[in-house]
mmCIF file of the N, C-alpha and C atoms, coordinates in Angstrom:
data_MODEL
# 
_entry.id   MODEL 
# 
loop_
_atom_site.group_PDB 
_atom_site.id 
_atom_site.type_symbol 
_atom_site.label_atom_id 
_atom_site.label_alt_id 
_atom_site.label_comp_id 
_atom_site.label_asym_id 
_atom_site.label_entity_id 
_atom_site.label_seq_id 
_atom_site.pdbx_PDB_ins_code 
_atom_site.Cartn_x 
_atom_site.Cartn_y 
_atom_site.Cartn_z 
_atom_site.occupancy 
_atom_site.B_iso_or_equiv 
_atom_site.pdbx_formal_charge 
_atom_site.auth_seq_id 
_atom_site.auth_comp_id 
_atom_site.auth_asym_id 
_atom_site.auth_atom_id 
_atom_site.pdbx_PDB_model_num 
ATOM 1   N N  . UNK A 1 1  ? 134.174 -206.715 -85.408  1.00 0.00 ? 1  UNK A N  1 
ATOM 2   C CA . UNK A 1 1  ? 135.523 -206.792 -85.421  1.00 0.00 ? 1  UNK A CA 1 
ATOM 3   C C  . UNK A 1 1  ? 136.044 -206.915 -86.822  1.00 0.00 ? 1  UNK A C  1 
ATOM 4   N N  . UNK A 1 2  ? 137.049 -206.121 -87.088  1.00 0.00 ? 2  UNK A N  1 
ATOM 5   C CA . UNK A 1 2  ? 137.748 -205.939 -88.440  1.00 0.00 ? 2  UNK A CA 1 
ATOM 6   C C  . UNK A 1 2  ? 138.025 -207.313 -88.961  1.00 0.00 ? 2  UNK A C  1 
ATOM 7   N N  . UNK A 1 3  ? 137.881 -207.646 -90.208  1.00 0.00 ? 3  UNK A N  1 
ATOM 8   C CA . UNK A 1 3  ? 138.187 -208.878 -90.794  1.00 0.00 ? 3  UNK A CA 1 
ATOM 9   C C  . UNK A 1 3  ? 139.715 -209.208 -90.624  1.00 0.00 ? 3  UNK A C  1 
ATOM 10  N N  . UNK A 1 4  ? 140.450 -208.129 -90.845  1.00 0.00 ? 4  UNK A N  1 
ATOM 11  C CA . UNK A 1 4  ? 141.904 -208.275 -90.815  1.00 0.00 ? 4  UNK A CA 1 
ATOM 12  C C  . UNK A 1 4  ? 142.377 -208.819 -89.349  1.00 0.00 ? 4  UNK A C  1 
ATOM 13  N N  . UNK A 1 5  ? 141.741 -208.326 -88.321  1.00 0.00 ? 5  UNK A N  1 
ATOM 14  C CA . UNK A 1 5  ? 142.000 -208.746 -86.982  1.00 0.00 ? 5  UNK A CA 1 
ATOM 15  C C  . UNK A 1 5  ? 141.411 -210.366 -86.824  1.00 0.00 ? 5  UNK A C  1 
ATOM 16  N N  . UNK A 1 6  ? 140.377 -210.560 -87.487  1.00 0.00 ? 6  UNK A N  1 
ATOM 17  C CA . UNK A 1 6  ? 139.863 -212.034 -87.241  1.00 0.00 ? 6  UNK A CA 1 
ATOM 18  C C  . UNK A 1 6  ? 140.749 -212.814 -87.939  1.00 0.00 ? 6  UNK A C  1 
ATOM 19  N N  . UNK A 1 7  ? 141.355 -212.487 -88.950  1.00 0.00 ? 7  UNK A N  1 
ATOM 20  C CA . UNK A 1 7  ? 142.328 -213.413 -89.803  1.00 0.00 ? 7  UNK A CA 1 
ATOM 21  C C  . UNK A 1 7  ? 143.664 -213.513 -88.970  1.00 0.00 ? 7  UNK A C  1 
ATOM 22  N N  . UNK A 1 8  ? 144.038 -212.468 -88.241  1.00 0.00 ? 8  UNK A N  1 
ATOM 23  C CA . UNK A 1 8  ? 145.261 -212.586 -87.338  1.00 0.00 ? 8  UNK A CA 1 
ATOM 24  C C  . UNK A 1 8  ? 145.036 -213.493 -86.186  1.00 0.00 ? 8  UNK A C  1 
ATOM 25  N N  . UNK A 1 9  ? 143.665 -213.322 -85.789  1.00 0.00 ? 9  UNK A N  1 
ATOM 26  C CA . UNK A 1 9  ? 143.234 -214.240 -84.585  1.00 0.00 ? 9  UNK A CA 1 
ATOM 27  C C  . UNK A 1 9  ? 143.211 -215.761 -84.991  1.00 0.00 ? 9  UNK A C  1 
ATOM 28  N N  . UNK A 1 10 ? 142.830 -216.042 -86.236  1.00 0.00 ? 10 UNK A N  1 
ATOM 29  C CA . UNK A 1 10 ? 142.645 -217.280 -86.850  1.00 0.00 ? 10 UNK A CA 1 
ATOM 30  C C  . UNK A 1 10 ? 144.168 -217.872 -86.828  1.00 0.00 ? 10 UNK A C  1 
ATOM 31  N N  . UNK A 1 11 ? 145.212 -217.032 -87.373  1.00 0.00 ? 11 UNK A N  1 
ATOM 32  C CA . UNK A 1 11 ? 146.576 -217.532 -87.233  1.00 0.00 ? 11 UNK A CA 1 
ATOM 33  C C  . UNK A 1 11 ? 147.048 -217.901 -85.964  1.00 0.00 ? 11 UNK A C  1 
ATOM 34  N N  . UNK A 1 12 ? 146.825 -217.215 -84.932  1.00 0.00 ? 12 UNK A N  1 
ATOM 35  C CA . UNK A 1 12 ? 147.091 -217.521 -83.567  1.00 0.00 ? 12 UNK A CA 1 
ATOM 36  C C  . UNK A 1 12 ? 146.479 -218.789 -82.949  1.00 0.00 ? 12 UNK A C  1 
ATOM 37  N N  . UNK A 1 13 ? 145.139 -218.990 -83.348  1.00 0.00 ? 13 UNK A N  1 
ATOM 38  C CA . UNK A 1 13 ? 144.362 -220.041 -82.902  1.00 0.00 ? 13 UNK A CA 1 
ATOM 39  C C  . UNK A 1 13 ? 144.831 -221.392 -83.532  1.00 0.00 ? 13 UNK A C  1 
ATOM 40  N N  . UNK A 1 14 ? 145.094 -221.420 -84.906  1.00 0.00 ? 14 UNK A N  1 
ATOM 41  C CA . UNK A 1 14 ? 145.648 -222.432 -85.534  1.00 0.00 ? 14 UNK A CA 1 
ATOM 42  C C  . UNK A 1 14 ? 147.079 -223.031 -84.955  1.00 0.00 ? 14 UNK A C  1 
ATOM 43  N N  . UNK A 1 15 ? 147.750 -222.071 -84.379  1.00 0.00 ? 15 UNK A N  1 
ATOM 44  C CA . UNK A 1 15 ? 149.074 -222.412 -83.811  1.00 0.00 ? 15 UNK A CA 1 
ATOM 45  C C  . UNK A 1 15 ? 148.750 -223.432 -82.540  1.00 0.00 ? 15 UNK A C  1 
ATOM 46  N N  . UNK A 1 16 ? 147.808 -223.058 -81.704  1.00 0.00 ? 16 UNK A N  1 
ATOM 47  C CA . UNK A 1 16 ? 147.284 -223.894 -80.539  1.00 0.00 ? 16 UNK A CA 1 
ATOM 48  C C  . UNK A 1 16 ? 146.736 -225.274 -81.172  1.00 0.00 ? 16 UNK A C  1 
ATOM 49  N N  . UNK A 1 17 ? 145.947 -225.166 -82.127  1.00 0.00 ? 17 UNK A N  1 
ATOM 50  C CA . UNK A 1 17 ? 145.277 -226.450 -82.579  1.00 0.00 ? 17 UNK A CA 1 
ATOM 51  C C  . UNK A 1 17 ? 146.275 -227.343 -83.339  1.00 0.00 ? 17 UNK A C  1 
ATOM 52  N N  . UNK A 1 18 ? 147.213 -226.812 -84.037  1.00 0.00 ? 18 UNK A N  1 
ATOM 53  C CA . UNK A 1 18 ? 148.125 -227.565 -84.723  1.00 0.00 ? 18 UNK A CA 1 
ATOM 54  C C  . UNK A 1 18 ? 149.386 -228.207 -84.086  1.00 0.00 ? 18 UNK A C  1 
ATOM 55  N N  . UNK A 1 19 ? 149.532 -227.582 -82.882  1.00 0.00 ? 19 UNK A N  1 
ATOM 56  C CA . UNK A 1 19 ? 150.667 -227.926 -81.974  1.00 0.00 ? 19 UNK A CA 1 
ATOM 57  C C  . UNK A 1 19 ? 150.614 -229.527 -81.528  1.00 0.00 ? 19 UNK A C  1 
ATOM 58  N N  . UNK A 1 20 ? 151.379 -230.299 -82.106  1.00 0.00 ? 20 UNK A N  1 
ATOM 59  C CA . UNK A 1 20 ? 151.359 -231.809 -81.665  1.00 0.00 ? 20 UNK A CA 1 
ATOM 60  C C  . UNK A 1 20 ? 151.650 -232.067 -80.303  1.00 0.00 ? 20 UNK A C  1 
ATOM 61  N N  . UNK A 1 21 ? 152.287 -231.080 -79.702  1.00 0.00 ? 21 UNK A N  1 
ATOM 62  C CA . UNK A 1 21 ? 152.510 -231.369 -78.112  1.00 0.00 ? 21 UNK A CA 1 
ATOM 63  C C  . UNK A 1 21 ? 151.558 -230.479 -77.320  1.00 0.00 ? 21 UNK A C  1 
ATOM 64  N N  . UNK A 1 22 ? 150.251 -230.434 -77.684  1.00 0.00 ? 22 UNK A N  1 
ATOM 65  C CA . UNK A 1 22 ? 149.206 -229.421 -77.079  1.00 0.00 ? 22 UNK A CA 1 
ATOM 66  C C  . UNK A 1 22 ? 149.201 -229.898 -75.485  1.00 0.00 ? 22 UNK A C  1 
ATOM 67  N N  . UNK A 1 23 ? 149.065 -228.963 -74.636  1.00 0.00 ? 23 UNK A N  1 
ATOM 68  C CA . UNK A 1 23 ? 148.987 -229.250 -73.298  1.00 0.00 ? 23 UNK A CA 1 
ATOM 69  C C  . UNK A 1 23 ? 147.672 -230.031 -73.024  1.00 0.00 ? 23 UNK A C  1 
ATOM 70  N N  . UNK A 1 24 ? 147.365 -230.732 -71.817  1.00 0.00 ? 24 UNK A N  1 
ATOM 71  C CA . UNK A 1 24 ? 146.265 -231.347 -71.566  1.00 0.00 ? 24 UNK A CA 1 
ATOM 72  C C  . UNK A 1 24 ? 145.096 -230.397 -71.498  1.00 0.00 ? 24 UNK A C  1 
ATOM 73  N N  . UNK A 1 25 ? 145.346 -229.277 -70.940  1.00 0.00 ? 25 UNK A N  1 
ATOM 74  C CA . UNK A 1 25 ? 144.190 -228.274 -70.784  1.00 0.00 ? 25 UNK A CA 1 
ATOM 75  C C  . UNK A 1 25 ? 143.703 -227.779 -72.226  1.00 0.00 ? 25 UNK A C  1 
ATOM 76  N N  . UNK A 1 26 ? 144.552 -227.556 -73.134  1.00 0.00 ? 26 UNK A N  1 
ATOM 77  C CA . UNK A 1 26 ? 144.276 -227.250 -74.512  1.00 0.00 ? 26 UNK A CA 1 
ATOM 78  C C  . UNK A 1 26 ? 143.573 -228.256 -75.066  1.00 0.00 ? 26 UNK A C  1 
ATOM 79  N N  . UNK A 1 27 ? 143.897 -229.512 -75.003  1.00 0.00 ? 27 UNK A N  1 
ATOM 80  C CA . UNK A 1 27 ? 143.073 -230.678 -75.636  1.00 0.00 ? 27 UNK A CA 1 
ATOM 81  C C  . UNK A 1 27 ? 141.645 -230.709 -75.043  1.00 0.00 ? 27 UNK A C  1 
ATOM 82  N N  . UNK A 1 28 ? 141.563 -230.390 -73.774  1.00 0.00 ? 28 UNK A N  1 
ATOM 83  C CA . UNK A 1 28 ? 140.440 -230.637 -73.026  1.00 0.00 ? 28 UNK A CA 1 
ATOM 84  C C  . UNK A 1 28 ? 139.300 -229.352 -73.492  1.00 0.00 ? 28 UNK A C  1 
ATOM 85  N N  . UNK A 1 29 ? 139.928 -228.365 -73.555  1.00 0.00 ? 29 UNK A N  1 
ATOM 86  C CA . UNK A 1 29 ? 139.118 -227.205 -74.281  1.00 0.00 ? 29 UNK A CA 1 
ATOM 87  C C  . UNK A 1 29 ? 138.595 -227.457 -75.658  1.00 0.00 ? 29 UNK A C  1 
ATOM 88  N N  . UNK A 1 30 ? 139.628 -227.893 -76.537  1.00 0.00 ? 30 UNK A N  1 
ATOM 89  C CA . UNK A 1 30 ? 139.175 -228.244 -77.793  1.00 0.00 ? 30 UNK A CA 1 
ATOM 90  C C  . UNK A 1 30 ? 138.108 -229.204 -77.971  1.00 0.00 ? 30 UNK A C  1 
ATOM 91  N N  . UNK A 1 31 ? 138.412 -230.377 -77.021  1.00 0.00 ? 31 UNK A N  1 
ATOM 92  C CA . UNK A 1 31 ? 137.392 -231.438 -76.980  1.00 0.00 ? 31 UNK A CA 1 
ATOM 93  C C  . UNK A 1 31 ? 136.081 -231.044 -76.448  1.00 0.00 ? 31 UNK A C  1 
ATOM 94  N N  . UNK A 1 32 ? 136.156 -230.383 -75.476  1.00 0.00 ? 32 UNK A N  1 
ATOM 95  C CA . UNK A 1 32 ? 134.723 -229.961 -74.969  1.00 0.00 ? 32 UNK A CA 1 
ATOM 96  C C  . UNK A 1 32 ? 133.954 -229.026 -75.744  1.00 0.00 ? 32 UNK A C  1 
ATOM 97  N N  . UNK A 1 33 ? 134.670 -228.383 -76.489  1.00 0.00 ? 33 UNK A N  1 
ATOM 98  C CA . UNK A 1 33 ? 134.062 -227.405 -77.530  1.00 0.00 ? 33 UNK A CA 1 
ATOM 99  C C  . UNK A 1 33 ? 134.083 -227.714 -78.942  1.00 0.00 ? 33 UNK A C  1 
ATOM 100 N N  . UNK A 1 34 ? 134.372 -228.895 -79.223  1.00 0.00 ? 34 UNK A N  1 
ATOM 101 C CA . UNK A 1 34 ? 134.644 -229.345 -80.487  1.00 0.00 ? 34 UNK A CA 1 
ATOM 102 C C  . UNK A 1 34 ? 133.398 -228.925 -81.614  1.00 0.00 ? 34 UNK A C  1 
ATOM 103 N N  . UNK A 1 35 ? 132.221 -229.383 -81.212  1.00 0.00 ? 35 UNK A N  1 
ATOM 104 C CA . UNK A 1 35 ? 131.114 -229.083 -82.104  1.00 0.00 ? 35 UNK A CA 1 
ATOM 105 C C  . UNK A 1 35 ? 130.942 -227.422 -82.431  1.00 0.00 ? 35 UNK A C  1 
ATOM 106 N N  . UNK A 1 36 ? 131.063 -226.689 -81.447  1.00 0.00 ? 36 UNK A N  1 
ATOM 107 C CA . UNK A 1 36 ? 130.953 -225.222 -81.388  1.00 0.00 ? 36 UNK A CA 1 
ATOM 108 C C  . UNK A 1 36 ? 131.993 -224.686 -82.333  1.00 0.00 ? 36 UNK A C  1 
ATOM 109 N N  . UNK A 1 37 ? 133.160 -225.102 -81.989  1.00 0.00 ? 37 UNK A N  1 
ATOM 110 C CA . UNK A 1 37 ? 134.409 -224.590 -82.851  1.00 0.00 ? 37 UNK A CA 1 
ATOM 111 C C  . UNK A 1 37 ? 134.236 -224.937 -84.323  1.00 0.00 ? 37 UNK A C  1 
ATOM 112 N N  . UNK A 1 38 ? 133.768 -226.249 -84.577  1.00 0.00 ? 38 UNK A N  1 
ATOM 113 C CA . UNK A 1 38 ? 133.707 -226.593 -85.982  1.00 0.00 ? 38 UNK A CA 1 
ATOM 114 C C  . UNK A 1 38 ? 132.655 -225.758 -86.778  1.00 0.00 ? 38 UNK A C  1 
ATOM 115 N N  . UNK A 1 39 ? 131.565 -225.608 -85.994  1.00 0.00 ? 39 UNK A N  1 
ATOM 116 C CA . UNK A 1 39 ? 130.341 -224.852 -86.653  1.00 0.00 ? 39 UNK A CA 1 
ATOM 117 C C  . UNK A 1 39 ? 130.820 -223.479 -86.838  1.00 0.00 ? 39 UNK A C  1 
ATOM 118 N N  . UNK A 1 40 ? 131.543 -222.739 -86.065  1.00 0.00 ? 40 UNK A N  1 
ATOM 119 C CA . UNK A 1 40 ? 132.020 -221.443 -86.195  1.00 0.00 ? 40 UNK A CA 1 
ATOM 120 C C  . UNK A 1 40 ? 133.050 -221.428 -87.411  1.00 0.00 ? 40 UNK A C  1 
ATOM 121 N N  . UNK A 1 41 ? 133.915 -222.415 -87.341  1.00 0.00 ? 41 UNK A N  1 
ATOM 122 C CA . UNK A 1 41 ? 134.813 -222.344 -88.480  1.00 0.00 ? 41 UNK A CA 1 
ATOM 123 C C  . UNK A 1 41 ? 134.373 -222.435 -89.703  1.00 0.00 ? 41 UNK A C  1 
ATOM 124 N N  . UNK A 1 42 ? 133.345 -223.406 -89.885  1.00 0.00 ? 42 UNK A N  1 
ATOM 125 C CA . UNK A 1 42 ? 132.710 -223.683 -91.150  1.00 0.00 ? 42 UNK A CA 1 
ATOM 126 C C  . UNK A 1 42 ? 131.998 -222.416 -91.818  1.00 0.00 ? 42 UNK A C  1 
ATOM 127 N N  . UNK A 1 43 ? 131.578 -221.428 -90.835  1.00 0.00 ? 43 UNK A N  1 
ATOM 128 C CA . UNK A 1 43 ? 131.201 -220.286 -91.449  1.00 0.00 ? 43 UNK A CA 1 
ATOM 129 C C  . UNK A 1 43 ? 132.094 -219.046 -91.322  1.00 0.00 ? 43 UNK A C  1 
ATOM 130 N N  . UNK A 1 44 ? 133.358 -219.208 -90.988  1.00 0.00 ? 44 UNK A N  1 
ATOM 131 C CA . UNK A 1 44 ? 134.271 -218.207 -90.733  1.00 0.00 ? 44 UNK A CA 1 
ATOM 132 C C  . UNK A 1 44 ? 134.909 -217.806 -91.945  1.00 0.00 ? 44 UNK A C  1 
ATOM 133 N N  . UNK A 1 45 ? 134.921 -216.452 -92.219  1.00 0.00 ? 45 UNK A N  1 
ATOM 134 C CA . UNK A 1 45 ? 135.406 -215.826 -93.352  1.00 0.00 ? 45 UNK A CA 1 
ATOM 135 C C  . UNK A 1 45 ? 135.242 -216.541 -94.716  1.00 0.00 ? 45 UNK A C  1 
ATOM 136 N N  . UNK A 1 46 ? 133.895 -216.923 -95.025  1.00 0.00 ? 46 UNK A N  1 
ATOM 137 C CA . UNK A 1 46 ? 133.697 -217.649 -96.215  1.00 0.00 ? 46 UNK A CA 1 
ATOM 138 C C  . UNK A 1 46 ? 133.801 -216.635 -97.364  1.00 0.00 ? 46 UNK A C  1 
ATOM 139 N N  . UNK A 1 47 ? 133.832 -215.495 -97.244  1.00 0.00 ? 47 UNK A N  1 
ATOM 140 C CA . UNK A 1 47 ? 134.133 -214.483 -98.462  1.00 0.00 ? 47 UNK A CA 1 
ATOM 141 C C  . UNK A 1 47 ? 135.590 -214.784 -98.920  1.00 0.00 ? 47 UNK A C  1 
ATOM 142 N N  . UNK A 1 48 ? 136.596 -215.250 -98.025  1.00 0.00 ? 48 UNK A N  1 
ATOM 143 C CA . UNK A 1 48 ? 137.910 -215.470 -98.454  1.00 0.00 ? 48 UNK A CA 1 
ATOM 144 C C  . UNK A 1 48 ? 137.892 -216.734 -99.313  1.00 0.00 ? 48 UNK A C  1 
ATOM 145 N N  . UNK A 1 49 ? 137.012 -217.703 -99.043  1.00 0.00 ? 49 UNK A N  1 
ATOM 146 C CA . UNK A 1 49 ? 136.814 -218.909 -99.731  1.00 0.00 ? 49 UNK A CA 1 
ATOM 147 C C  . UNK A 1 49 ? 136.407 -218.476 -101.281 1.00 0.00 ? 49 UNK A C  1 
ATOM 148 N N  . UNK A 1 50 ? 135.266 -217.757 -101.081 1.00 0.00 ? 50 UNK A N  1 
ATOM 149 C CA . UNK A 1 50 ? 134.632 -217.162 -102.353 1.00 0.00 ? 50 UNK A CA 1 
ATOM 150 C C  . UNK A 1 50 ? 135.485 -216.484 -103.310 1.00 0.00 ? 50 UNK A C  1 
ATOM 151 N N  . UNK A 1 51 ? 136.563 -215.865 -102.589 1.00 0.00 ? 51 UNK A N  1 
ATOM 152 C CA . UNK A 1 51 ? 137.582 -215.033 -103.462 1.00 0.00 ? 51 UNK A CA 1 
ATOM 153 C C  . UNK A 1 51 ? 138.519 -216.001 -103.973 1.00 0.00 ? 51 UNK A C  1 
ATOM 154 N N  . UNK A 1 52 ? 138.701 -217.184 -103.509 1.00 0.00 ? 52 UNK A N  1 
ATOM 155 C CA . UNK A 1 52 ? 139.590 -218.324 -104.064 1.00 0.00 ? 52 UNK A CA 1 
ATOM 156 C C  . UNK A 1 52 ? 141.014 -218.101 -103.409 1.00 0.00 ? 52 UNK A C  1 
ATOM 157 N N  . UNK A 1 53 ? 140.894 -217.949 -102.100 1.00 0.00 ? 53 UNK A N  1 
ATOM 158 C CA . UNK A 1 53 ? 142.057 -217.856 -101.180 1.00 0.00 ? 53 UNK A CA 1 
ATOM 159 C C  . UNK A 1 53 ? 142.400 -219.153 -100.728 1.00 0.00 ? 53 UNK A C  1 
ATOM 160 N N  . UNK A 1 54 ? 143.143 -220.029 -101.647 1.00 0.00 ? 54 UNK A N  1 
ATOM 161 C CA . UNK A 1 54 ? 143.319 -221.470 -101.399 1.00 0.00 ? 54 UNK A CA 1 
ATOM 162 C C  . UNK A 1 54 ? 144.010 -221.903 -100.260 1.00 0.00 ? 54 UNK A C  1 
ATOM 163 N N  . UNK A 1 55 ? 145.161 -220.853 -99.997  1.00 0.00 ? 55 UNK A N  1 
ATOM 164 C CA . UNK A 1 55 ? 145.899 -221.194 -98.801  1.00 0.00 ? 55 UNK A CA 1 
ATOM 165 C C  . UNK A 1 55 ? 145.005 -221.308 -97.472  1.00 0.00 ? 55 UNK A C  1 
ATOM 166 N N  . UNK A 1 56 ? 144.132 -220.131 -97.342  1.00 0.00 ? 56 UNK A N  1 
ATOM 167 C CA . UNK A 1 56 ? 143.154 -220.011 -96.180  1.00 0.00 ? 56 UNK A CA 1 
ATOM 168 C C  . UNK A 1 56 ? 142.313 -221.209 -96.313  1.00 0.00 ? 56 UNK A C  1 
ATOM 169 N N  . UNK A 1 57 ? 141.708 -221.616 -97.372  1.00 0.00 ? 57 UNK A N  1 
ATOM 170 C CA . UNK A 1 57 ? 140.840 -222.650 -97.440  1.00 0.00 ? 57 UNK A CA 1 
ATOM 171 C C  . UNK A 1 57 ? 141.348 -224.022 -96.857  1.00 0.00 ? 57 UNK A C  1 
ATOM 172 N N  . UNK A 1 58 ? 142.663 -224.324 -97.393  1.00 0.00 ? 58 UNK A N  1 
ATOM 173 C CA . UNK A 1 58 ? 143.539 -225.313 -96.826  1.00 0.00 ? 58 UNK A CA 1 
ATOM 174 C C  . UNK A 1 58 ? 143.826 -225.326 -95.315  1.00 0.00 ? 58 UNK A C  1 
ATOM 175 N N  . UNK A 1 59 ? 144.179 -224.196 -94.975  1.00 0.00 ? 59 UNK A N  1 
ATOM 176 C CA . UNK A 1 59 ? 144.478 -223.995 -93.413  1.00 0.00 ? 59 UNK A CA 1 
ATOM 177 C C  . UNK A 1 59 ? 143.210 -224.153 -92.541  1.00 0.00 ? 59 UNK A C  1 
ATOM 178 N N  . UNK A 1 60 ? 142.130 -223.801 -93.028  1.00 0.00 ? 60 UNK A N  1 
ATOM 179 C CA . UNK A 1 60 ? 140.975 -223.850 -92.353  1.00 0.00 ? 60 UNK A CA 1 
ATOM 180 C C  . UNK A 1 60 ? 140.450 -225.487 -92.290  1.00 0.00 ? 60 UNK A C  1 
ATOM 181 N N  . UNK A 1 61 ? 140.604 -226.222 -93.435  1.00 0.00 ? 61 UNK A N  1 
ATOM 182 C CA . UNK A 1 61 ? 140.390 -227.623 -93.491  1.00 0.00 ? 61 UNK A CA 1 
ATOM 183 C C  . UNK A 1 61 ? 141.175 -228.372 -92.505  1.00 0.00 ? 61 UNK A C  1 
ATOM 184 N N  . UNK A 1 62 ? 142.501 -227.912 -92.404  1.00 0.00 ? 62 UNK A N  1 
ATOM 185 C CA . UNK A 1 62 ? 143.357 -228.603 -91.656  1.00 0.00 ? 62 UNK A CA 1 
ATOM 186 C C  . UNK A 1 62 ? 143.087 -228.440 -90.107  1.00 0.00 ? 62 UNK A C  1 
ATOM 187 N N  . UNK A 1 63 ? 142.781 -227.164 -89.754  1.00 0.00 ? 63 UNK A N  1 
ATOM 188 C CA . UNK A 1 63 ? 142.341 -226.835 -88.319  1.00 0.00 ? 63 UNK A CA 1 
ATOM 189 C C  . UNK A 1 63 ? 140.980 -227.495 -87.985  1.00 0.00 ? 63 UNK A C  1 
ATOM 190 N N  . UNK A 1 64 ? 140.123 -227.660 -88.846  1.00 0.00 ? 64 UNK A N  1 
ATOM 191 C CA . UNK A 1 64 ? 138.812 -228.387 -88.512  1.00 0.00 ? 64 UNK A CA 1 
ATOM 192 C C  . UNK A 1 64 ? 139.156 -229.827 -88.488  1.00 0.00 ? 64 UNK A C  1 
ATOM 193 N N  . UNK A 1 65 ? 140.007 -230.429 -89.319  1.00 0.00 ? 65 UNK A N  1 
ATOM 194 C CA . UNK A 1 65 ? 140.186 -231.956 -89.185  1.00 0.00 ? 65 UNK A CA 1 
ATOM 195 C C  . UNK A 1 65 ? 141.171 -232.114 -87.815  1.00 0.00 ? 65 UNK A C  1 
ATOM 196 N N  . UNK A 1 66 ? 141.942 -231.194 -87.268  1.00 0.00 ? 66 UNK A N  1 
ATOM 197 C CA . UNK A 1 66 ? 142.689 -231.306 -86.113  1.00 0.00 ? 66 UNK A CA 1 
ATOM 198 C C  . UNK A 1 66 ? 141.726 -231.301 -85.004  1.00 0.00 ? 66 UNK A C  1 
ATOM 199 N N  . UNK A 1 67 ? 140.699 -230.420 -84.974  1.00 0.00 ? 67 UNK A N  1 
ATOM 200 C CA . UNK A 1 67 ? 139.699 -230.289 -83.889  1.00 0.00 ? 67 UNK A CA 1 
ATOM 201 C C  . UNK A 1 67 ? 138.962 -231.667 -83.882  1.00 0.00 ? 67 UNK A C  1 
ATOM 202 N N  . UNK A 1 68 ? 138.466 -232.054 -85.046  1.00 0.00 ? 68 UNK A N  1 
ATOM 203 C CA . UNK A 1 68 ? 137.703 -233.218 -85.017  1.00 0.00 ? 68 UNK A CA 1 
ATOM 204 C C  . UNK A 1 68 ? 138.536 -234.640 -84.408  1.00 0.00 ? 68 UNK A C  1 
ATOM 205 N N  . UNK A 1 69 ? 139.721 -234.488 -84.647  1.00 0.00 ? 69 UNK A N  1 
ATOM 206 C CA . UNK A 1 69 ? 140.600 -235.502 -84.139  1.00 0.00 ? 69 UNK A CA 1 
ATOM 207 C C  . UNK A 1 69 ? 141.149 -235.596 -82.780  1.00 0.00 ? 69 UNK A C  1 
ATOM 208 N N  . UNK A 1 70 ? 140.704 -234.441 -82.002  1.00 0.00 ? 70 UNK A N  1 
ATOM 209 C CA . UNK A 1 70 ? 141.211 -234.144 -80.669  1.00 0.00 ? 70 UNK A CA 1 
ATOM 210 C C  . UNK A 1 70 ? 140.612 -235.244 -79.758  1.00 0.00 ? 70 UNK A C  1 
ATOM 211 N N  . UNK A 1 71 ? 141.458 -236.025 -79.015  1.00 0.00 ? 71 UNK A N  1 
ATOM 212 C CA . UNK A 1 71 ? 140.812 -236.906 -77.963  1.00 0.00 ? 71 UNK A CA 1 
ATOM 213 C C  . UNK A 1 71 ? 140.855 -236.355 -76.548  1.00 0.00 ? 71 UNK A C  1 
ATOM 214 N N  . UNK A 1 72 ? 139.885 -236.871 -75.806  1.00 0.00 ? 72 UNK A N  1 
ATOM 215 C CA . UNK A 1 72 ? 139.925 -236.389 -74.376  1.00 0.00 ? 72 UNK A CA 1 
ATOM 216 C C  . UNK A 1 72 ? 141.185 -236.783 -73.779  1.00 0.00 ? 72 UNK A C  1 
ATOM 217 N N  . UNK A 1 73 ? 141.659 -235.777 -73.054  1.00 0.00 ? 73 UNK A N  1 
ATOM 218 C CA . UNK A 1 73 ? 143.140 -235.959 -72.537  1.00 0.00 ? 73 UNK A CA 1 
ATOM 219 C C  . UNK A 1 73 ? 143.042 -236.940 -71.223  1.00 0.00 ? 73 UNK A C  1 
# 
């Protein structure tokens, strides 16, 4: 998959994760897949981090923190 598409998919994904009014089904999916999602995101587009894309790094940290804080609905 093209890195540009992956970046766009990340932007869509973070909208679901960052939404404070997440539907119960979204919270459940995030909760049940928490470990896999965090592991994936930690290795996701690391080249952007190496290139110094500070905005991406910060957004990724926020998304990971949100996922780790998701409680079972």
